[in-house]
N, C-alpha and C positions, 0 to 999 in steps of 0.2 A: 646727331650725336645720341648715342645710346645711353640711357640712364640706368642706374642700378639702385636697388633698395636693400636696406639692411636685412640681414638674414632673419632677424626677429623683429616683427612689426606687430604692435598691439593696437588694435582698432578700438574705438569707443564701444562701450557695452551696447549701445543702440544699433550698432552696425553688425547685423547677424547675417549668416549665410542666407536665411530665408528673406531678410529684407533686401539683400543684394539681388537675389533671384527675382523678387517682385519688381525691383527697380529695373532689372534687365528686361523683364517682360513689358513694363511700362514704356521703356525706351524703344523697344522693338515696335510697339504699337504706334508710338509717336512717329517713328521713322517711316512706317508704312503709310500713315496719314500724309506726311509731307511728300513722300514719293508719289502718291496718288494725286495730290494737289498739283505737283509739278507736271505729271503726265497729262492731267486735264488741260493745263495751259499749252503743253506741247501739241495736243490734239486740236485745241481751239485755234492756235495760230500756225499749225503745221510747220513749226521750226523750233530751234533751240532758243533759250533765253538770250544768248549773245546775239543771235540773228535778229530777234525781235528788237533788241536795243539798237542794233545797227539800222534796222528799218525805221525805227522811231527817229533816230538822229538824222537820217537822210530824208525824213518826212515822206516816206513811201507808204506810211500807214497812218490812219487817223489817230490822234493822240488819245481820244477818249473812246473806249475804255482801256486801250492798249497800254497807256502809260501807267495807269493805276494797277493793271494786271502785272506789268513788268516789275513794279515795286513789290507787290505781294509774292510774285514768283521768285524774285531775288531774295526776299526775306525767307521764304520757304527753303531755298537752296542753302542759305547761310545757316539756318536752324538745323537742316539735315546734316550738314557737315559737323556741327557741334554735337548733335545727338549721336552720330556715328563715332565720334571721338569718345564721348562718354560711354557708349556701349563697349568700346574696346577696353577702356579702363575697368569697367565693371566686370567684364568677362575675365580680364587678367586677374582681378582681385578674387573672383570666385574660384578660378583654377589654382590660385596661389594659397588660398586659405587652408590652414590646418587647425583642427581643434586644439585649444590650449590644454595643457595637462591638468589645469584646475577645473575643467569642465566636467 
């Protein structure tokens, strides 16, 4: 379902274009960290997270440390999805902002 926003949206004074750009850069940095973390687990186990969880469930791989790693990897994947959503919202805000006439 597509959402729409009122044509005039006033943000709190603390939300500036500069603060949104900094937030965007911080989110990009966080996303890169989470991607690298996930890639490290992919290299370590030579498979996807789903495959690692399948192997654990089938007892084809030792639980320790794979089980702990699968939790950390899953958390990283969940966090990455949230960060990417936030990045898209912040990018949309940045591209939608127009200086107010009182500025």
